[in-house]
C-alpha positions as CSV (number, residue, x, y, z in Angstrom):
1,M,143.6,25.9,152.8
2,A,141.7,24.0,155.2
3,E,142.2,20.4,155.4
4,S,139.3,17.9,154.6
5,D,137.2,16.2,157.1
6,Q,138.7,12.8,156.1
7,Y,142.3,14.2,157.1
8,Y,141.2,15.1,160.5
9,I,139.6,11.8,161.1
10,E,142.8,10.0,160.1
11,E,144.9,12.2,162.2
12,C,142.4,11.5,165.4
13,L,142.8,7.6,164.3
14,N,146.5,7.9,164.3
15,G,147.0,9.2,167.4
16,H,146.4,13.0,167.5
17,P,142.9,13.4,169.2
18,D,143.6,17.2,169.3
19,E,143.0,17.5,165.5
20,F,139.1,16.4,166.3
21,R,138.9,20.3,167.3
22,H,139.1,21.3,163.9
23,L,136.0,19.4,162.9
24,V,134.0,20.8,165.9
25,R,135.1,24.3,164.6
26,R,133.8,23.3,161.3
27,Y,130.5,22.0,162.1
28,Q,129.6,23.6,165.7
29,A,127.4,26.3,164.2
30,V,125.7,24.0,161.7
31,L,125.0,21.5,164.3
32,S,123.6,24.0,167.1
33,A,121.2,25.3,164.2
34,F,120.3,21.9,163.3
35,L,119.6,20.8,167.1
36,A,117.7,24.0,167.8
37,G,115.2,23.5,165.0
38,K,114.8,20.1,166.2
39,L,114.6,20.9,170.0
40,G,112.8,24.3,169.8
41,N,115.1,25.4,172.9
42,R,118.7,26.9,172.3
43,S,120.2,25.7,175.8
44,L,119.0,22.2,175.2
45,A,120.4,22.3,171.4
46,E,123.9,23.6,172.8
47,E,124.0,20.9,175.2
48,A,123.0,18.1,172.5
49,A,125.3,19.5,170.3
50,Q,128.3,18.9,172.8
51,E,126.8,15.2,173.5
52,T,126.9,14.7,169.6
53,F,130.4,15.8,169.3
54,V,131.6,13.4,172.1
55,R,129.8,10.6,170.5
56,A,131.0,11.4,167.4
57,Y,134.8,11.3,168.7
58,F,134.5,8.1,170.4
59,G,132.8,6.6,167.4
60,L,135.3,7.7,164.7
61,S,136.5,4.3,164.3
62,E,133.5,3.0,163.5
63,L,132.8,5.5,160.5
64,K,133.1,3.4,157.3
65,K,132.7,6.3,154.8
66,R,135.1,8.8,156.0
67,E,134.0,11.4,153.3
68,S,130.4,11.1,154.7
69,F,131.5,12.7,158.1
70,Y,128.9,15.6,158.1
71,S,125.9,13.4,157.4
72,W,127.1,10.9,159.9
73,L,127.4,13.5,162.4
74,L,123.6,14.7,161.7
75,S,122.6,11.3,162.0
76,I,123.8,10.9,165.7
77,A,122.6,14.4,166.4
78,G,119.2,13.3,165.4
79,R,119.5,10.7,167.6
80,V,120.8,12.8,170.7
81,A,117.6,15.3,169.9
82,K,115.3,12.2,170.2
83,E,116.8,11.5,173.5
84,Q,116.7,14.8,174.7
85,L,113.0,15.4,173.7
86,R,112.2,11.8,175.5
87,K,113.7,12.8,178.7
88,A,112.8,16.8,178.6
89,Q,111.4,18.0,181.7
90,P,109.5,21.2,182.0
91,I,111.6,23.9,181.5
92,A,113.1,25.5,184.7
93,D,113.1,29.4,185.5
94,A,116.8,29.8,184.7
95,D,116.1,28.1,181.2
96,C,113.0,30.5,180.8
97,I,115.1,33.2,181.1
98,V,118.0,32.0,178.8
99,Q,115.1,31.0,176.1
100,R,113.9,34.5,176.2
101,A,117.2,36.4,176.0
102,W,117.9,34.2,172.7
103,E,114.5,34.9,171.5
104,E,115.5,38.8,172.0
105,K,118.5,38.4,169.7
106,K,116.1,37.9,167.1
107,V,116.9,34.4,166.2
108,D,114.0,33.5,164.0
109,V,112.8,30.3,165.7
110,E,110.0,29.6,162.5
111,L,112.9,29.6,160.0
112,E,115.1,26.9,162.3
113,K,111.9,25.0,162.7
114,A,111.1,25.2,158.9
115,I,114.7,24.3,158.1
116,A,114.5,21.2,160.5
117,E,111.6,19.9,158.7
118,L,113.5,20.1,155.2
119,P,113.9,16.6,153.6
120,D,117.5,15.8,154.4
121,P,119.4,16.6,151.2
122,Y,118.0,20.3,151.5
123,K,118.5,20.5,154.9
124,R,122.3,19.7,154.8
125,I,123.1,22.0,152.0
126,I,121.1,24.9,153.9
127,L,122.8,24.2,157.3
128,L,126.1,24.3,155.6
129,R,125.6,27.2,153.4
130,F,124.2,29.8,156.1
131,Y,125.4,28.4,159.4
132,G,128.5,26.7,158.3
133,S,129.3,29.9,156.0
134,R,130.3,27.6,153.1
135,S,130.5,28.4,149.5
136,C,128.3,26.4,146.8
137,S,132.0,24.9,145.5
138,Q,132.9,24.0,149.1
139,I,129.4,22.6,149.9
140,A,129.7,20.4,146.5
141,E,133.2,19.4,147.7
142,S,132.5,18.5,150.9
143,L,129.2,16.4,150.2
144,N,131.0,14.8,146.9
145,M,128.6,16.2,144.3
146,P,128.3,18.4,141.2
147,I,127.9,22.2,141.9
148,G,125.0,22.1,139.8
149,T,123.3,19.8,141.9
150,V,124.3,21.8,144.9
151,T,122.6,25.0,143.5
152,K,119.7,23.4,142.5
153,Q,118.9,21.8,145.5
154,L,119.7,25.3,147.4
155,S,117.1,26.8,145.0
156,R,114.6,24.0,145.8
157,A,115.2,24.5,149.5
158,Y,114.7,28.3,149.3
159,A,111.4,27.5,147.5
160,K,110.1,25.2,150.3
161,L,111.1,27.4,153.0
162,R,109.3,30.5,151.4
163,Q,106.4,28.4,150.9
164,R,106.5,27.0,154.6
165,L,107.1,30.4,156.1
166,R,104.1,32.0,154.0
167,S,101.8,29.4,155.2
168,E,102.9,29.7,158.7
169,K,101.9,33.6,158.6
170,E,98.8,32.9,156.9
171,V,97.9,30.8,159.6
172,E,98.8,33.4,162.2
173,K,96.4,35.9,160.5
């Protein structure tokens, strides 16, 4: 069974920095999806994810609530995304090619944008469920909430996403 976030944080702080790789593996896809929705560019999102993990690693000792690592990580990612957007330059030709290749993989940019605009409680659960491949019980455990709350928030998040995506399609018509 996989260890908890708190376990890996304690291990890192107790002189085993290589244990941080487990946290990176656990949240890499979630963080990349979150940042892609915020930044609208996959290559910028990957850079921002790396920067987020570096900042998180060096800031572990400042994390007061170790059980809230995921929320803390998303807050760092939000700040990194804002910094990226502030200094964003026009996309170079190479970035355009990467962006086109990403879009050809049929990644639903509108869905990622809609997820990025969800209220935080819904966004966290959606990201963990679909980009983190977590079950509802695993989400409940990692967020320290009852499973009923997780399933209810997941249901509400679905409804908000459906509503948002329908309104996007109506605007396109």
